[in-house]
C-alpha positions as a Markdown table, in Angstrom:
| # | Residue | x | y | z |
|---|---|---|---|---|
| 1 | Met | -49.8 | 6.8 | -11.3 |
| 2 | Ser | -47.1 | 6.0 | -9.6 |
| 3 | Gly | -49.7 | 6.4 | -6.0 |
| 4 | Asn | -51.5 | 3.5 | -8.0 |
| 5 | Asn | -48.0 | 1.6 | -8.1 |
| 6 | Gly | -47.1 | 2.2 | -4.5 |
| 7 | Leu | -50.8 | 1.2 | -3.5 |
| 8 | Asn | -50.8 | -2.1 | -5.4 |
| 9 | Ser | -47.1 | -2.4 | -4.0 |
| 10 | Tyr | -48.4 | -2.0 | -0.4 |
| 11 | Phe | -51.2 | -4.4 | -0.9 |
| 12 | Lys | -49.2 | -7.6 | -2.6 |
| 13 | Lys | -46.7 | -7.2 | 0.5 |
| 14 | Asn | -49.6 | -7.1 | 2.6 |
| 15 | Lys | -51.3 | -9.5 | 0.8 |
| 16 | Leu | -47.9 | -12.0 | 1.4 |
| 17 | His | -48.0 | -11.1 | 5.2 |
| 18 | Trp | -51.6 | -12.1 | 5.5 |
| 19 | Gln | -51.2 | -15.5 | 3.3 |
| 20 | Leu | -48.0 | -16.3 | 6.0 |
| 21 | Thr | -50.3 | -15.3 | 9.0 |
| 22 | Lys | -53.3 | -17.3 | 7.8 |
| 23 | Asn | -50.9 | -20.5 | 7.8 |
| 24 | Ser | -49.9 | -21.0 | 11.3 |
| 25 | Lys | -48.0 | -23.8 | 10.5 |
| 26 | Thr | -45.6 | -21.2 | 8.5 |
| 27 | Val | -45.8 | -18.2 | 10.7 |
| 28 | Lys | -45.1 | -19.8 | 13.9 |
| 29 | Phe | -41.7 | -20.5 | 14.0 |
| 30 | Ser | -41.4 | -21.6 | 17.9 |
| 31 | Arg | -37.9 | -21.3 | 19.4 |
| 32 | His | -37.6 | -25.3 | 19.2 |
| 33 | Asp | -38.2 | -25.3 | 15.3 |
| 34 | Gln | -35.5 | -22.0 | 15.3 |
| 35 | Ala | -33.0 | -24.5 | 16.8 |
| 36 | Glu | -33.8 | -27.6 | 14.8 |
| 37 | Trp | -33.0 | -25.5 | 11.4 |
| 38 | Leu | -30.1 | -23.6 | 12.8 |
| 39 | Leu | -28.5 | -26.6 | 13.6 |
| 40 | Leu | -29.6 | -28.5 | 10.5 |
| 41 | Ile | -27.9 | -25.4 | 8.6 |
| 42 | Ala | -24.8 | -25.7 | 10.3 |
| 43 | Asp | -24.5 | -29.2 | 9.5 |
| 44 | Leu | -24.9 | -28.3 | 5.8 |
| 45 | Leu | -22.5 | -25.4 | 6.1 |
| 46 | Lys | -20.2 | -28.0 | 7.5 |
| 47 | Ser | -20.9 | -30.4 | 4.7 |
| 48 | Gly | -19.5 | -28.1 | 2.2 |
| 49 | Phe | -23.3 | -26.5 | 0.9 |
| 50 | Pro | -23.5 | -22.7 | 0.2 |
| 51 | Leu | -25.7 | -21.0 | 2.5 |
| 52 | His | -28.5 | -20.1 | -0.3 |
| 53 | His | -28.4 | -24.2 | -1.1 |
| 54 | Ala | -28.7 | -25.0 | 2.5 |
| 55 | Ile | -32.2 | -23.0 | 2.8 |
| 56 | Ala | -33.1 | -24.3 | -0.3 |
| 57 | Phe | -32.9 | -27.9 | 0.9 |
| 58 | Ser | -34.1 | -27.1 | 4.8 |
| 59 | Ala | -37.2 | -25.7 | 2.6 |
| 60 | Ser | -37.4 | -29.6 | 1.6 |
| 61 | Val | -36.8 | -31.3 | 5.1 |
| 62 | Leu | -38.9 | -28.6 | 7.1 |
| 63 | Asn | -41.7 | -28.3 | 4.8 |
| 64 | Lys | -43.8 | -26.3 | 7.3 |
| 65 | His | -41.8 | -23.7 | 7.0 |
| 66 | Arg | -41.0 | -24.1 | 3.2 |
| 67 | Ile | -43.0 | -20.6 | 2.7 |
| 68 | Leu | -40.7 | -18.7 | 5.3 |
| 69 | Phe | -37.3 | -20.4 | 3.7 |
| 70 | Gln | -38.7 | -19.4 | 0.6 |
| 71 | Thr | -38.7 | -15.7 | 1.7 |
| 72 | Ile | -35.6 | -15.5 | 3.4 |
| 73 | Asn | -33.9 | -17.2 | 0.2 |
| 74 | Gln | -35.4 | -14.3 | -1.9 |
| 75 | Ser | -34.4 | -11.8 | 0.5 |
| 76 | Met | -31.0 | -13.0 | 0.3 |
| 77 | Ser | -31.1 | -12.7 | -3.6 |
| 78 | Ala | -32.2 | -9.3 | -3.8 |
| 79 | Gly | -28.8 | -8.9 | -1.2 |
| 80 | Glu | -29.8 | -8.7 | 2.1 |
| 81 | Thr | -27.7 | -10.5 | 4.9 |
| 82 | Phe | -28.4 | -13.8 | 6.1 |
| 83 | Ala | -29.2 | -12.1 | 9.7 |
| 84 | Asp | -31.3 | -9.4 | 8.5 |
| 85 | Cys | -33.3 | -12.0 | 7.0 |
| 86 | Leu | -34.3 | -13.7 | 9.9 |
| 87 | Lys | -34.1 | -10.8 | 12.0 |
| 88 | Pro | -38.3 | -10.1 | 11.9 |
| 89 | Tyr | -38.1 | -13.6 | 13.6 |
| 90 | Ile | -35.6 | -13.7 | 15.8 |
| 91 | Gly | -34.6 | -11.8 | 19.5 |
| 92 | Thr | -32.4 | -8.8 | 19.3 |
| 93 | Asn | -29.2 | -10.6 | 20.9 |
| 94 | Leu | -29.6 | -13.5 | 18.9 |
| 95 | Tyr | -29.8 | -11.3 | 15.5 |
| 96 | Tyr | -26.5 | -9.4 | 16.4 |
| 97 | Gln | -24.8 | -12.1 | 17.2 |
| 98 | Leu | -25.6 | -13.6 | 13.6 |
| 99 | Leu | -24.2 | -10.4 | 12.0 |
| 100 | Leu | -21.3 | -10.4 | 13.8 |
| 101 | Ala | -20.2 | -14.2 | 12.9 |
| 102 | Glu | -21.2 | -13.5 | 9.4 |
| 103 | Gln | -19.7 | -10.5 | 9.0 |
| 104 | His | -16.3 | -11.0 | 10.8 |
| 105 | Gly | -16.6 | -14.8 | 12.1 |
| 106 | Asn | -17.6 | -18.5 | 11.3 |
| 107 | Leu | -21.2 | -18.4 | 10.7 |
| 108 | Glu | -21.2 | -22.2 | 10.9 |
| 109 | Glu | -19.6 | -22.1 | 14.2 |
| 110 | Cys | -22.3 | -19.4 | 15.3 |
| 111 | Leu | -24.9 | -21.2 | 14.1 |
| 112 | Gln | -23.9 | -24.7 | 15.8 |
| 113 | Glu | -23.3 | -22.3 | 19.6 |
| 114 | Ile | -26.8 | -20.9 | 18.9 |
| 115 | Gly | -28.6 | -24.0 | 18.5 |
| 116 | Lys | -26.9 | -26.0 | 21.2 |
| 117 | Leu | -28.1 | -23.2 | 23.5 |
| 118 | Met | -31.6 | -22.8 | 22.3 |
| 119 | Val | -32.2 | -26.6 | 22.5 |
| 120 | Leu | -30.9 | -26.5 | 26.3 |
| 121 | Gln | -33.3 | -23.5 | 26.3 |
| 122 | Glu | -36.1 | -25.5 | 25.1 |
| 123 | Lys | -35.7 | -29.1 | 27.2 |
| 124 | Gln | -35.3 | -26.8 | 30.4 |
| 125 | Arg | -38.7 | -25.0 | 29.3 |
| 126 | Gln | -40.4 | -28.4 | 28.9 |
| 127 | Lys | -39.3 | -29.9 | 31.9 |
| 128 | Leu | -40.5 | -26.4 | 33.9 |
| 129 | Val | -43.6 | -26.8 | 32.5 |
| 130 | Asn | -43.7 | -30.3 | 33.3 |
| 131 | Leu | -42.6 | -30.0 | 36.6 |
| 132 | Ile | -45.4 | -26.7 | 37.6 |
| 133 | Gln | -48.1 | -27.9 | 35.7 |
| 134 | Tyr | -49.6 | -30.3 | 38.4 |
| 135 | Pro | -48.7 | -28.3 | 41.6 |
| 136 | Leu | -50.4 | -25.2 | 40.0 |
| 137 | Ile | -53.6 | -27.4 | 39.7 |
| 138 | Leu | -53.7 | -28.1 | 43.0 |
| 139 | Leu | -53.1 | -24.8 | 43.6 |
| 140 | Gly | -56.0 | -23.4 | 41.6 |
| 141 | Leu | -58.4 | -26.4 | 43.1 |
| 142 | Leu | -57.4 | -25.1 | 46.6 |
| 143 | Ile | -57.9 | -21.3 | 45.7 |
| 144 | Ile | -61.3 | -22.3 | 44.5 |
| 145 | Leu | -62.1 | -24.0 | 47.7 |
| 146 | Met | -61.0 | -21.3 | 49.5 |
| 147 | Ile | -63.6 | -19.1 | 48.0 |
| 148 | Ala | -66.7 | -22.2 | 48.2 |
| 149 | Leu | -65.4 | -21.7 | 52.0 |
| 150 | Lys | -66.1 | -18.3 | 52.7 |
| 151 | Val | -69.4 | -18.4 | 50.5 |
| 152 | Phe | -71.1 | -21.3 | 51.2 |
| 153 | Val | -69.6 | -23.0 | 54.3 |
| 154 | Phe | -68.5 | -20.7 | 57.1 |
| 155 | Pro | -71.8 | -18.4 | 56.6 |
| 156 | Glu | -73.6 | -21.7 | 57.5 |
| 157 | Leu | -71.1 | -22.7 | 60.4 |
| 158 | Ser | -71.5 | -18.9 | 62.2 |
| 159 | Glu | -75.7 | -20.0 | 61.9 |
| 160 | Trp | -75.0 | -23.5 | 63.4 |
| 161 | Gly | -72.1 | -22.0 | 66.0 |
| 162 | Gly | -74.2 | -18.9 | 67.0 |
| 163 | Lys | -71.2 | -16.9 | 67.0 |
| 164 | Ser | -70.5 | -15.2 | 63.8 |
| 165 | Gly | -67.3 | -13.9 | 64.7 |
| 166 | Asn | -65.4 | -17.4 | 65.1 |
| 167 | Phe | -66.4 | -18.1 | 60.9 |
| 168 | Asp | -66.7 | -14.4 | 59.8 |
| 169 | Asn | -63.7 | -13.3 | 59.5 |
| 170 | Phe | -62.0 | -15.8 | 57.1 |
| 171 | Tyr | -58.2 | -14.1 | 57.2 |
| 172 | Leu | -56.6 | -16.1 | 54.4 |
| 173 | Ile | -58.3 | -15.1 | 51.6 |
| 174 | Asp | -57.8 | -10.8 | 53.1 |
| 175 | Ile | -54.0 | -12.2 | 53.2 |
| 176 | Phe | -54.0 | -13.4 | 49.5 |
| 177 | Ala | -55.9 | -10.3 | 48.1 |
| 178 | Tyr | -53.8 | -8.2 | 49.8 |
| 179 | Ser | -50.9 | -9.7 | 48.7 |
| 180 | Ala | -51.6 | -10.4 | 45.2 |
| 181 | Gly | -52.9 | -6.6 | 45.3 |
| 182 | Gly | -49.2 | -5.8 | 46.6 |
| 183 | Ile | -47.6 | -7.9 | 44.1 |
| 184 | Ile | -49.7 | -6.2 | 40.9 |
| 185 | Val | -48.5 | -2.8 | 42.0 |
| 186 | Thr | -44.9 | -3.4 | 42.8 |
| 187 | Ala | -44.8 | -5.3 | 38.9 |
| 188 | Phe | -46.2 | -2.0 | 37.8 |
| 189 | Leu | -43.7 | 0.5 | 39.1 |
| 190 | Glu | -40.9 | -2.4 | 38.5 |
| 191 | Ile | -42.2 | -2.4 | 34.6 |
| 192 | Met | -42.0 | 1.4 | 34.6 |
| 193 | Lys | -38.6 | 1.4 | 35.9 |
| 194 | Trp | -38.0 | -1.3 | 33.6 |
| 195 | Ser | -39.1 | 0.4 | 30.5 |
| 196 | Lys | -36.8 | 3.4 | 31.2 |
| 197 | Met | -33.3 | 1.3 | 31.3 |
| 198 | Asp | -31.3 | 0.6 | 28.5 |
| 199 | Gln | -29.8 | -2.5 | 27.7 |
| 200 | Leu | -26.8 | -3.0 | 29.4 |
| 201 | Gln | -29.1 | -1.9 | 32.7 |
| 202 | Lys | -31.5 | -4.6 | 32.3 |
| 203 | Val | -28.7 | -7.3 | 31.7 |
| 204 | Arg | -27.1 | -5.9 | 35.2 |
| 205 | Thr | -30.7 | -6.3 | 36.7 |
| 206 | Cys | -31.3 | -9.4 | 35.5 |
| 207 | Cys | -28.0 | -10.6 | 36.8 |
| 208 | Ser | -28.6 | -8.9 | 40.3 |
| 209 | Leu | -32.6 | -11.1 | 40.9 |
| 210 | Pro | -31.9 | -13.3 | 44.3 |
| 211 | Val | -31.6 | -17.1 | 43.3 |
| 212 | Ile | -32.1 | -16.9 | 38.9 |
| 213 | Gly | -29.3 | -14.1 | 38.8 |
| 214 | Lys | -26.6 | -16.5 | 38.4 |
| 215 | Cys | -28.4 | -18.3 | 35.6 |
| 216 | Tyr | -28.3 | -14.7 | 33.9 |
| 217 | Arg | -25.1 | -14.4 | 34.6 |
| 218 | Leu | -24.0 | -17.3 | 33.5 |
| 219 | Phe | -26.5 | -16.8 | 30.1 |
| 220 | Tyr | -24.7 | -13.2 | 29.7 |
| 221 | Gly | -21.0 | -14.5 | 30.4 |
| 222 | Tyr | -21.5 | -17.5 | 27.6 |
| 223 | Tyr | -23.4 | -15.0 | 25.4 |
| 224 | Val | -19.9 | -12.8 | 25.5 |
| 225 | Val | -17.4 | -14.8 | 25.2 |
| 226 | Thr | -18.4 | -17.0 | 22.6 |
| 227 | Asn | -18.6 | -13.8 | 20.6 |
| 228 | Leu | -14.9 | -12.9 | 21.4 |
| 229 | Ala | -13.9 | -16.5 | 20.8 |
| 230 | Met | -15.3 | -16.4 | 17.4 |
| 231 | Met | -13.5 | -12.9 | 16.5 |
| 232 | Met | -10.1 | -14.1 | 18.2 |
| 233 | Arg | -10.0 | -16.9 | 16.5 |
| 234 | His | -10.2 | -14.6 | 12.8 |
| 235 | Gly | -7.9 | -12.7 | 14.3 |
| 236 | Leu | -9.5 | -10.0 | 15.5 |
| 237 | Lys | -8.0 | -7.8 | 18.7 |
| 238 | Ile | -10.4 | -6.4 | 21.1 |
| 239 | Arg | -10.0 | -3.0 | 20.3 |
| 240 | Glu | -11.2 | -4.0 | 16.5 |
| 241 | Ile | -14.0 | -5.9 | 18.5 |
| 242 | Cys | -15.3 | -2.9 | 20.3 |
| 243 | Leu | -15.2 | -0.8 | 17.5 |
| 244 | Ile | -17.4 | -3.7 | 15.2 |
| 245 | Val | -19.7 | -3.7 | 17.7 |
| 246 | Glu | -19.8 | 0.0 | 18.4 |
| 247 | Lys | -21.1 | 0.4 | 15.1 |
| 248 | Tyr | -24.4 | -1.7 | 15.9 |
| 249 | Gln | -27.2 | -0.2 | 17.7 |
| 250 | Ser | -25.8 | 2.6 | 20.8 |
| 251 | Gln | -28.6 | 0.8 | 23.1 |
| 252 | Asp | -28.1 | -2.5 | 21.9 |
| 253 | Phe | -26.1 | -4.7 | 25.0 |
| 254 | Leu | -22.9 | -5.5 | 23.3 |
| 255 | Ser | -22.3 | -1.8 | 21.6 |
| 256 | Leu | -22.7 | -0.4 | 24.9 |
| 257 | Leu | -20.4 | -3.3 | 26.8 |
| 258 | Gly | -17.8 | -2.6 | 23.6 |
| 259 | Lys | -18.1 | 1.3 | 24.2 |
| 260 | Ile | -17.1 | 0.6 | 28.0 |
| 261 | Val | -14.3 | -1.4 | 27.2 |
| 262 | Lys | -13.2 | 0.9 | 24.3 |
| 263 | Asn | -12.9 | 4.0 | 26.4 |
| 264 | Glu | -10.9 | 2.1 | 29.5 |
| 265 | Val | -8.3 | 0.6 | 26.7 |
| 266 | Asn | -7.6 | 4.0 | 25.1 |
| 267 | Gln | -7.0 | 5.5 | 28.8 |
| 268 | Gly | -4.6 | 2.9 | 29.1 |
| 269 | His | -6.4 | 1.3 | 32.2 |
| 270 | Asp | -6.5 | -2.1 | 33.3 |
| 271 | Leu | -10.4 | -4.0 | 33.0 |
| 272 | Thr | -11.0 | -3.9 | 36.3 |
| 273 | Leu | -13.7 | -0.8 | 36.2 |
| 274 | Val | -15.2 | -3.0 | 33.3 |
| 275 | Phe | -15.6 | -5.9 | 35.5 |
| 276 | Gln | -16.9 | -3.9 | 37.7 |
| 277 | Gln | -19.6 | -2.5 | 35.4 |
| 278 | Ala | -20.0 | -5.9 | 34.0 |
| 279 | Pro | -21.0 | -8.2 | 36.7 |
| 280 | Phe | -22.2 | -10.9 | 33.9 |
| 281 | Leu | -18.3 | -11.5 | 33.0 |
| 282 | Pro | -16.6 | -14.3 | 34.2 |
| 283 | Pro | -13.4 | -13.7 | 36.2 |
| 284 | Glu | -11.5 | -16.4 | 34.5 |
| 285 | Leu | -12.4 | -14.0 | 30.9 |
| 286 | Lys | -9.7 | -11.3 | 32.9 |
| 287 | Leu | -7.3 | -13.9 | 33.7 |
| 288 | Ile | -7.4 | -15.1 | 30.1 |
| 289 | Ile | -7.3 | -11.7 | 28.2 |
| 290 | Glu | -4.7 | -10.8 | 30.9 |
| 291 | Lys | -2.0 | -13.8 | 30.5 |
| 292 | Gly | -0.9 | -12.2 | 27.0 |
| 293 | Ser | -1.1 | -14.9 | 24.8 |
| 294 | Thr | -1.1 | -14.5 | 20.9 |
| 295 | Ile | -4.6 | -13.7 | 19.3 |
| 296 | Asp | -4.9 | -17.5 | 18.3 |
| 297 | Asp | -4.3 | -19.3 | 21.7 |
| 298 | Leu | -6.4 | -16.6 | 23.4 |
| 299 | Gly | -9.4 | -17.3 | 20.9 |
| 300 | Asn | -8.9 | -21.8 | 21.6 |
| 301 | Asp | -8.9 | -20.6 | 25.4 |
| 302 | Leu | -11.7 | -18.4 | 25.1 |
| 303 | Thr | -13.5 | -21.1 | 23.4 |
| 304 | Ala | -12.8 | -23.7 | 26.3 |
| 305 | Leu | -14.4 | -20.7 | 28.6 |
| 306 | Ala | -17.5 | -20.6 | 26.8 |
| 307 | Asn | -18.0 | -24.1 | 27.0 |
| 308 | Ile | -17.2 | -24.7 | 30.6 |
| 309 | Leu | -19.5 | -21.9 | 31.5 |
| 310 | Phe | -22.0 | -23.7 | 28.8 |
| 311 | Gln | -21.5 | -26.5 | 31.4 |
| 312 | Arg | -22.1 | -24.7 | 34.4 |
| 313 | Leu | -25.2 | -23.0 | 32.9 |
| 314 | Ala | -27.1 | -26.2 | 32.4 |
| 315 | Ser | -26.2 | -27.4 | 35.3 |
| 316 | Arg | -27.5 | -24.5 | 37.2 |
| 317 | Ile | -30.6 | -24.5 | 35.8 |
| 318 | Glu | -31.2 | -28.2 | 36.7 |
| 319 | Arg | -30.5 | -27.5 | 40.0 |
| 320 | Leu | -33.2 | -24.7 | 40.1 |
| 321 | Leu | -35.2 | -26.8 | 38.6 |
| 322 | Thr | -35.2 | -29.6 | 41.1 |
| 323 | Leu | -36.5 | -27.3 | 43.8 |
| 324 | Ile | -39.9 | -25.9 | 42.0 |
| 325 | Gln | -41.7 | -28.7 | 43.0 |
| 326 | Pro | -41.0 | -28.5 | 46.5 |
| 327 | Ile | -41.2 | -25.3 | 47.2 |
| 328 | Ile | -44.7 | -24.8 | 45.4 |
| 329 | Phe | -45.8 | -28.4 | 47.3 |
| 330 | Gly | -44.7 | -26.4 | 50.6 |
| 331 | Ile | -47.1 | -23.5 | 49.8 |
| 332 | Ile | -49.6 | -26.2 | 49.0 |
| 333 | Ala | -49.5 | -27.5 | 52.5 |
| 334 | Ile | -48.9 | -24.7 | 54.2 |
| 335 | Ile | -52.5 | -23.8 | 52.4 |
| 336 | Ile | -54.0 | -26.5 | 54.0 |
| 337 | Val | -52.9 | -26.6 | 57.2 |
| 338 | Gly | -54.2 | -23.0 | 57.3 |
| 339 | Leu | -57.5 | -24.1 | 56.1 |
| 340 | Tyr | -58.0 | -26.9 | 59.1 |
| 341 | Leu | -57.0 | -25.0 | 61.3 |
| 342 | Arg | -59.8 | -22.2 | 60.2 |
| 343 | Leu | -62.3 | -24.6 | 59.8 |
| 344 | Leu | -61.9 | -26.7 | 63.0 |
| 345 | Leu | -60.5 | -24.3 | 65.9 |
| 346 | Pro | -63.9 | -22.0 | 65.5 |
| 347 | Ile | -66.2 | -25.7 | 66.0 |
| 348 | Tyr | -63.4 | -26.5 | 68.7 |
| 349 | His | -64.1 | -23.5 | 70.4 |
| 350 | Ser | -67.7 | -23.6 | 69.8 |
| 351 | Met | -67.8 | -27.1 | 71.4 |
| 352 | Gln | -65.9 | -26.0 | 74.6 |
| 353 | Gly | -69.0 | -23.8 | 75.2 |
| 354 | Val | -71.8 | -26.2 | 75.0 |
| 355 | Ile | -69.6 | -28.9 | 76.5 |
């Protein structure tokens, strides 16, 4: 009998999942929608709404996600935390940030910061798509043109010129083929290496990347400083913060960083080694912590630093985006010049033989 009840429960659960999946408007909780919703919840909390009421109200305002918000409210009524209810729909770092804010900080402020960052990310992502859309179409057309030349044009020119050696070897396609093969093999090896890293090693790797590494350093620096500021403004000391984040999953980014900081603090060392092992931590953070302010002043200073890091991140991404189109158009120009040279030089040599 208990087996039948368990089976019925399983089918009910999966029926609900199927219903949510069937309705793409409900299930597809995109990052843009997440940002809009989190900012709405933050504004409602700031206006004095209880969290349950804010979520219920958002179901009326953002009707396309009504079923999802109702499910979250039901789960919270059953005793789950807000962060746990959102866990299936959000990233790991965002989940732990919400969990920390809910238990040891200011949820309203945290939602405002998360929403602000996600709005920036979505704007930059949309701008990136718009920037690369046209150049990538041109690049695709050029690749098709290269293949057409290889298959149709050069064999005809070879017969016309009577010297097949001038046209048969279309080295540009060979270069692309070998380059693509090398990129695929390298990507596979890097993915295998990436899968064996813990979260902190992955963050370090991202921060050491050329060109975009600084963006990652600013992002993770902002992430750490924001959480520190939030908890310090609520009276928590660094040692207490380390103990709190260490309670979470052992392979989580904040947990691993918390262990390093706790070990150094317990041994009476300064934070030099911590900053060496965590290159994403801004040097201003070390200066602020070591100047010996009160917890409240330290929290306010870190909040100001978080705002500075956010502005730096936005500015850095904007500068990188302005470089994308010139780089892609430069690649296209090189390909076009290569095509012209490959097509015209053999014809020129053939005409020299005739003259």
